[in-house]
C-alpha positions in Angstrom: -26.2 -10.5 1.9 -22.6 -9.2 1.5 -21.8 -5.5 1.7 -18.6 -4.0 0.3 -16.4 -2.2 2.9 -14.6 1.0 1.8 -14.2 -0.1 -1.9 -16.4 -1.6 -4.5 -14.9 -4.8 -5.9 -14.9 -6.8 -9.1 -13.6 -10.4 -9.3 -11.0 -10.9 -12.1 -11.8 -13.6 -14.6 -8.7 -15.7 -15.4 -8.5 -15.8 -19.2 -5.7 -15.9 -21.8 -3.8 -12.7 -22.5 -1.3 -13.9 -25.2 -2.1 -10.9 -27.4 -1.0 -8.5 -24.6 2.5 -7.8 -23.2 3.8 -10.4 -20.8 4.8 -8.1 -18.0 2.2 -6.0 -16.2 2.0 -2.5 -17.6 3.9 -0.1 -15.4 4.3 3.7 -14.9 6.8 5.1 -17.3 6.3 2.2 -19.8 4.2 2.2 -23.0 0.6 1.1 -22.5 -0.2 -2.1 -24.3 -2.5 -1.6 -27.2 -6.0 -3.1 -26.9 -9.1 -3.4 -29.1 -12.4 -2.4 -27.6 -15.0 -4.1 -29.8 -18.0 -2.5 -28.2 -18.2 1.2 -27.1 -21.4 2.8 -26.0 -22.5 6.4 -25.4 -20.2 7.6 -28.1 -20.0 8.4 -31.8 -17.2 5.8 -32.2 -18.4 2.2 -31.7 -15.0 0.5 -31.6 -11.5 1.8 -30.8 -8.0 0.8 -29.8 -6.0 2.5 -27.1 -3.6 3.6 -29.9 -6.6 5.3 -31.6 -6.2 8.1 -29.0 -2.5 8.7 -29.6 -2.0 12.4 -29.7 -4.5 12.9 -26.9 -4.1 12.4 -23.2 -6.1 9.4 -22.2 -7.5 8.3 -18.8 -8.9 4.8 -18.6 -11.6 4.4 -15.9 -12.3 0.8 -14.9 -15.8 1.0 -13.4 -19.2 -0.7 -12.9 -22.7 0.7 -13.1 -23.3 -1.1 -9.7 -20.4 0.7 -8.0 -21.5 3.7 -6.1 -18.1 5.3 -5.9 -17.6 4.8 -9.6 -20.9 6.4 -10.5 -20.3 9.3 -8.0 -17.1 10.2 -9.9 -18.8 10.4 -13.4 -20.2 14.0 -13.2 -16.8 15.4 -12.4 -15.1 13.4 -15.1 -17.7 14.5 -17.6 -17.2 18.2 -16.6 -13.4 17.8 -16.9 -13.8 16.0 -20.3 -16.0 18.8 -21.7 -13.6 21.5 -20.5 -10.6 19.8 -22.2 -12.2 17.9 -25.1 -9.4 18.9 -27.5 -6.6 17.5 -25.4 -8.2 14.8 -23.1 -10.3 11.7 -23.4 -11.8 9.7 -20.6 -12.7 6.1 -21.5 -14.8 4.1 -19.1 -14.3 0.3 -19.2 -16.8 -2.1 -17.6 -17.1 -5.9 -17.6 -20.9 -5.6 -17.9 -22.9 -6.3 -21.0 -23.7 -3.6 -23.5 -27.4 -3.8 -22.5 -26.6 -3.1 -18.8 -24.3 -0.2 -19.6 -26.8 1.3 -22.1 -29.6 1.0 -19.5 -27.5 3.0 -17.1 -26.8 5.8 -19.6 -30.5 5.9 -20.7 -31.5 6.6 -17.1 -28.7 9.0 -16.5 -29.7 11.0 -19.6 -33.1 11.9 -18.0 -31.3 13.7 -15.1 -27.7 14.5 -16.0 -26.6 13.6 -19.5 -23.1 12.2 -19.6 -20.9 12.4 -22.7 -18.4 9.8 -21.4 -17.9 6.8 -23.7 -17.8 3.3 -22.1 -16.4 0.1 -23.4 -18.1 -3.1 -22.7 -15.2 -5.6 -22.1 -16.9 -8.7 -20.7 -13.6 -10.6 -21.0 -12.1 -8.1 -18.5 -8.7 -8.9 -20.1 -7.2 -5.4 -20.0 -8.2 -5.1 -16.4 -6.5 -8.4 -15.7 -3.3 -7.1 -17.2 -3.4 -4.0 -15.0 -4.2 -6.2 -11.9 -7.4 -4.4 -11.3 -9.2 -6.0 -8.4 -11.1 -3.0 -7.0 -12.9 -0.3 -8.9 -12.8 2.5 -9.7 -9.3 2.2 -11.0 -7.6 4.8 -13.3 -4.7 4.6 -15.8 -3.3 7.9 -17.0 -1.7 7.6 -20.4 0.1 10.6 -22.1 -0.3 11.5 -25.8 2.7 9.4 -26.7 1.1 6.3 -25.2 3.2 6.2 -22.0 1.6 5.4 -18.7 2.1 8.3 -16.3 0.0 7.3 -13.3 -2.2 4.5 -11.9 -4.5 5.9 -9.3 -7.8 5.8 -7.3 -10.7 8.2 -7.7 -9.5 10.8 -5.2 -6.6 11.7 -7.5 -8.9 12.6 -10.4 -9.2 16.3 -9.7 -9.3 19.3 -12.1 -5.8 20.4 -10.8 -4.2 17.0 -11.4 -5.7 16.7 -14.8 -4.6 20.2 -15.7 -1.0 19.3 -14.8 -1.3 16.0 -16.7 -2.5 17.6 -20.0 0.1 20.4 -19.6 2.8 17.7 -19.8 3.9 18.4 -16.2 5.2 15.7 -13.9 2.4 14.3 -11.8 3.1 12.6 -8.5 -0.1 10.7 -7.7 -0.7 8.1 -5.0 -0.2 4.8 -6.8 -3.1 2.4 -6.5 -1.9 -1.2 -6.1 -4.6 -3.9 -5.5 -3.6 -6.9 -3.5 -3.9 -10.3 -5.3 -7.1 -12.0 -4.1 -7.0 -15.3 -2.2 -9.7 -18.0 -2.5 -12.1 -17.6 0.4 -15.7 -18.6 1.0 -17.3 -15.6 2.7 -20.3 -17.6 3.5 -18.3 -19.9 5.7 -16.7 -19.1 9.1 -13.4 -17.3 9.1 -11.4 -20.3 10.2 -8.0 -21.1 8.7 -7.4 -24.4 10.4 -7.7 -27.1 7.7 -9.4 -29.3 10.3 -12.5 -27.2 9.8 -13.0 -29.1 6.5 -13.8 -32.2 8.6 -16.4 -30.3 10.7 -20.0 -30.5 9.8 -21.3 -27.6 12.0 -19.9 -24.7 13.9 -21.8 -24.1 17.2 -20.1 -21.0 18.4 -16.8 -19.0 18.1 -15.3 -15.6 17.6 -12.1 -14.4 16.1 -10.3 -11.0 15.6 -7.3 -10.9 13.3 -5.1 -8.2 11.7 -5.7 -7.3 8.0 -5.5 -10.3 5.7 -3.9 -9.6 2.4 -6.0 -10.7 -0.5 -9.4 -10.7 1.1 -12.2 -8.5 -0.1 -13.4 -5.8 2.3 -16.8 -7.3 3.2 -19.4 -7.3 5.9 -22.3 -9.5 6.4 -25.1 -10.2 9.0 -26.9 -13.2 7.5 -30.7 -13.1 7.7 -31.3 -16.5 6.3 -29.5 -19.9 6.2 -27.4 -21.7 8.8 -26.1 -18.6 10.4 -29.3 -16.4 10.3 -29.2 -14.0 13.3 -26.2 -16.0 14.7 -23.3 -14.4 12.7 -21.6 -11.1 12.1 -18.4 -10.9 10.1 -16.3 -8.1 8.7 -13.1 -8.6 6.6 -10.3 -6.1 6.1 -12.1 -3.1 7.6 -11.4 -0.5 10.3 -11.9 -0.6 14.1 -14.5 2.2 13.8 -16.3 0.1 11.2 -16.7 -2.7 13.7 -18.1 -0.3 16.3 -20.5 1.0 13.6 -21.8 -2.5 13.0 -22.1 -3.3 16.7 -24.0 -0.2 17.6 -26.0 -0.1 14.3 -27.7 -3.2 15.6 -29.0 -4.2 12.2 -30.4 -0.8 11.3 -29.1 1.8 8.8 -28.3 -0.8 6.2 -26.7 -2.9 9.0 -24.2 -0.3 10.3 -24.3 3.1 11.9 -24.0 5.9 9.3 -20.4 7.0 8.7 -20.9 10.7 9.0 -23.0 10.3 12.1 -20.1 8.6 13.8 -17.7 10.9 15.7 -14.3 9.5 16.5 -12.7 11.5 19.3 -9.4 9.6 20.1 -5.7 10.6 20.2 -4.5 8.1 17.6 -7.2 8.3 14.9 -5.3 6.1 12.4 -5.7 3.1 14.7 -9.5 3.5 14.8 -10.7 5.2 11.7 -9.1 5.8 8.3 -11.1 8.0 5.9 -9.0 8.5 2.9 -8.4 5.6 0.3 -4.8 6.6 -0.2 -4.2 6.7 3.6 -6.0 3.4 3.9 -3.7 1.8 1.3 -0.7 3.1 3.2 -1.8 1.9 6.7 -4.3 -1.0 6.1 -1.7 -3.7 6.9 -1.0 -2.0 10.2 -4.5 -1.0 11.3 -7.0 -3.1 9.3 -8.9 -5.8 11.1 -11.0 -8.9 10.4 -13.7 -10.1 12.8 -16.1 -13.0 12.9 -18.6 -14.0 15.5 -21.0 -16.9 15.7 -23.3 -17.5 18.7 -25.1 -20.8 19.5 -28.7 -19.8 18.9 -30.4 -17.2 16.7 -30.8 -14.1 18.8 -30.2 -10.7 17.1 -30.0 -8.8 20.4 -27.6 -11.3 21.9 -25.4 -11.2 18.8 -24.8 -7.5 18.8 -24.4 -7.5 22.6 -21.6 -10.1 22.3 -19.9 -8.0 19.6 -20.0 -4.9 21.8 -18.6 -6.9 24.6 -15.7 -8.1 22.5 -14.9 -4.6 21.3 -14.9 -3.3 24.8 -12.6 -6.1 26.0 -10.1 -5.4 23.1 -10.2 -1.7 22.5 -11.9 -0.3 25.6 -13.3 2.8 23.9 -16.0 4.8 25.6 -19.2 4.7 23.5 -22.3 6.8 23.7 -25.3 7.7 21.5 -26.0 11.4 21.8 -28.4 13.9 20.3 -26.7 16.7 18.5 -27.8 19.5 16.2 -26.8 18.4 12.7 -27.4 19.6 9.2 -29.9 17.3 7.3 -32.5 17.2 4.6 -36.1 17.3 5.9 -38.8 15.7 3.7 -42.3 17.4 3.9 -45.6 17.2 2.2 -46.6 20.2 0.1 -49.6 18.8 -1.6 -50.9 15.4 -0.3 -53.3 15.1 -3.1 -50.5 14.2 -5.5 -49.3 11.2 -3.5 -50.8 7.8 -4.3 -50.1 4.2 -5.3 -51.7 2.0 -7.9 -51.2 -0.8 -5.4 -48.9 -2.8 -7.7 -46.3 -5.3 -6.7 -43.9 -3.6 -4.3 -40.6 -2.8 -6.0 -37.7 -0.4 -5.8 -34.8 0.5 -8.1 -32.4 3.4 -7.6 -29.0 4.8 -8.3 -27.5 8.3 -8.1 -29.4 9.5 -11.2 -32.8 7.9 -10.9 -35.1 6.4 -8.4 -38.4 4.4 -8.9 -40.6 3.1 -6.1 -43.8 1.1 -6.6 -46.2 0.7 -3.7 -43.5 1.4 -1.1 -43.6 3.5 2.1 -42.1 7.0 2.4 -39.5 5.5 4.7 -38.1 3.6 1.8 -38.0 6.9 -0.2 -35.9 8.5 2.5 -33.6 5.5 2.8 -33.0 5.4 -1.0 -32.3 9.2 -1.2 -29.9 8.9 1.7 -28.1 5.9 0.2 -27.7 7.4 -3.3 -27.0 11.0 -2.1 -24.3 9.6 0.2 -23.3 10.6 3.7 -20.8 13.1 2.3 -23.7 15.0 0.8 -26.3 14.7 3.6 -25.9 13.5 7.2 -29.5 12.3 7.5 -33.0 12.4 5.8 -35.7 13.3 8.3 -39.2 12.3 7.4 -41.7 14.9 8.6 -44.4 13.9 6.1 -46.5 11.8 8.6 -47.8 10.1 5.4 -49.2 6.7 6.4 -49.7 5.0 3.1 -47.5 3.6 0.4 -46.6 5.6 -2.7 -45.5 5.3 -6.3 -42.8 7.7 -7.4 -40.2 8.1 -10.1 -37.4 10.7 -9.8 -35.1 11.4 -12.7 -32.5 13.6 -11.1 -29.0 13.6 -9.7 -29.9 12.6 -6.2 -26.9 14.6 -4.8 -28.4 17.8 -6.3 -31.0 19.1 -3.9 -32.5 21.6 -6.4 -32.8 19.0 -9.1 -34.2 16.5 -6.7 -36.8 19.0 -5.5 -38.0 19.7 -9.1 -38.9 16.0 -9.3 -40.3 15.7 -5.8 -42.6 18.6 -6.4 -44.5 16.6 -9.1 -45.6 14.4 -6.2 -46.4 17.1 -3.7 -43.2 16.6 -1.8 -40.2 18.8 -0.9 -36.8 18.5 0.7 -35.2 21.4 2.6 -31.7 21.7 4.1 -32.2 22.4 7.8 -30.9 21.4 11.2 -32.4 18.9 13.5 -31.4 17.0 16.7 -29.9 13.9 15.2 -28.6 10.9 17.0 -24.8 10.4 16.6 -22.4 7.6 17.7 -19.5 9.0 19.7 -16.3 7.0 20.3 -13.7 8.3 22.8 -10.5 7.1 24.5 
């Protein structure tokens, strides 16, 4: 399985664009007009970009599968409602109308969103704007002129207020590197002689950032490289340490907000802001690939830790520290049960459904969808031994809303402090 690093991604489909302007749209230039034939979650079912002339328009290229895209929606919805006479957000996804509608139907049960979304399966407009990573925002003034092209961190109430006031906005420009053709399931070898090889026995490589690759990480569990390979492309040094010391747990790497980086030159090791990352990624980003001769998970991670020590020499420790967390407890065990159906799980930020799954999975899904910015860890103190069925229709980031749903099943989450293991990196 491949996991996105830092940013969610969407491959661009190469299709004709003769009806659009030849040159890429640019800040200070008119936005090309474009017809959206299918718009959902809105009273208008089709629209052109020119239909919004007279209003300030922010295009949000997104995907229902993209965690950072979904995370931004409640704030966008709030800004939209506060400025509905002057401003329009328009979401644009390459997904089918059915997939988009399914997302909004689930979201409506917990946090109704009034944001319209176009289904543009051709992805033509995104191609014109060179969108290769989402979310991706285009800010268009009421005269149809592009005023900014940004990432999600620039979408703030203050920046939007300046935008709709007609003030000059100086936002960090989001520019996505052109993708290069690369098979992420094959070893990271650039020598064309590899094409003649039938099998890789063992190797390891560490390179600087490679322009055009996706930020990906994988620890194969099946296939030729099962328990033999770890690779990470265009990530940070701290990301490599999180993989090496996560040892296959925590969704394959150590949780970000439980990793403490205590070094003099933080930029070389860990970059936290997308805008800072875009500025320094060519200088400090890294790619790493490791293959060992025989399947051995323990030996695989040990070899990676050895490589990191040889190259970077950081002092690494796992320590117990008092940390804020959410603690899951049983309030009424009589409400927990399972109908013993086929085990299944489905979750996003606004809904979570488990069928015949352990409480551990519930904790993992809450943590994954709440995000490490919201909660450092979920501590299971239920001591509940059996599997459960549970459906939560709530914004998983909202503890109060989440507890209203959990209470139906005799469960409760409380914000407390516990001794939590953290990963410490020092010079």
